[in-house]
N, C-alpha and C positions, 0 to 999 in steps of 0.2 A: 518345563519343557520349554525352549524358545524356539521362536519362528526361524527356518531354515532363510539364508538372504532369498529376494526375491530378483529374476535377472532381469536385464531393463533398465527401468527408470525407477528413482528411489521413491518411496510414497511420499515424502517430503522433501523439498526444496531446500538448500543449504540458509537459507532466508528466513525459511518456515521453522527450522529448526533453531535459529539463532534466538527469532522473538521466545519461540517456546522456552529454550534452556535460561533466559534472560529473567522471566519471569516480569510478573506486571501488568498493566492493562496490554492485551492485544498475545496473550502466552497460549490462549485457547487458538490459537489458530490453526486452517484447516487445509488441507492438501488441496492444489489446485487439481487433482486428478479425481476427487471425491464428487460422481455426479449425482447422488442422492440422497435425502436424510438432513439430520437438522444440521443447519450452518455450512451445507453443502455450497462451493463455490465454483464448482467443474464447469456447471451449465453457462456460468458467466463470462469463463475461460472462453469456452465454445462458441459464445457470443461476441465477445470482446475481439478475438482474434480474427476475426474476417472483418469487424469495423477498423479493428486497428492498419488491414491491409488499403482500406477504401482509404483511409485519411490520407497513409502514406502516397497512394497514386495520387489522388486528388492535389495536393500539398506540395509532392515531389521534395528538392533540397530546402524550402522550408520547414519541412516538421523533423524533428528528431525525437527518438524513440528511447527514451534514458533506462538503462545504461549501455543499452547497445549503439546507441549512435553518439557524438559528439554532442555537448551542449549549445553550441555556436546557432544554431538556427532558430529563428525569430519564433518558433511553436515548440513547445517539446512537452513531451507526454510522460507521465511519469506511473508508474503502480504505486497506489497507497491502499492502506489498510486503516478504515477508518477504527476499527476497535483498538488502534492503540492511544487513542484519546478517549478511550470510553467511558471515562469519567464525566469528562467534561461535558459529552454528550448526554451522561445520563443528568446532570445539573441543570443543564439548560432545558429536557425534557420536561424536570422535575417544576421548573421555574415557571413553565408555560404549558399547561396539560393541553393536550389535544393536538400538538405539534406532528406531521409525520418523521419519525427518527432517521428514515435514509435521509431525507430534507436536511434535518438540522446534522447530520454526519456531514453531508457535503458541504454543507454551508460553514460549520465550522472549521474542517480538515480544510477547508479553502483558505479561510481565514489564518488559520494556523501557518501558513505557509507561507501565503504575502506577510506575514509579521515576525516571521523568522529573521532573526540579525544575521545569522551566518548558514548561508546557503551551501557552501562548501561544507559543512557536517553534515546537514540534510543528505545532500549528494554521495558523502562517505559510504565508500562498499570495501569489502576486503579483498587483496590481492587474491583471487582464487582463480583456477585456470579455465573454470568450465562456468564463467559467471556469462561468458556470451549466450549459453546455453540456455541458464535457468535465470537470468533475470535478477533484480530486485526491488525490493518496497522501501519506497523514497521516505524516509527518516528513522529506518533502521538502527543507524548508526548514533543516533540523536535523538532519543525518544521524547527527550525533556525539552527541546525546542519545539516541538510539535504539541505538545501539550503546554506550554509556557504560551504561545501564539494562537491554542485555540482557547485559552483562559479568556487573554486577552481580546479574542474578536468575539468574545461570547459577552465580554464587558463591554464591548463599543457599541455594539448594536443597538 
């Protein structure tokens, strides 16, 4: 027996379904609506959205939130999903035991974005009508670029 469709919002956004369907690192993506349990990210969303609002008020036109705003602003914020570079994070943690996993994820993800040779590919999104409501995760269209950049940033440290 299958569950009937739920009214209102879908359990997973299009980007989350794309990551799950593609397979590979990041395929165990959790819904932004999940507020508790293993891997829940919903509470981070609830904390992050007000911070995004405060940053937008503070920086005004100097801040863009991708993919909702044009990237011409001096500062651009984008949603990331560090599990997309999970193997590289695991290698870095194994190479230097005792590191804080979240710190390694953030450091390698920042290095991956900085090392990316094709930022247009990282910013790639499909032409979907409700993208302005759902958002997108940076690098979903080009996971190989993120993984290569993370591996490079790990070796250059």
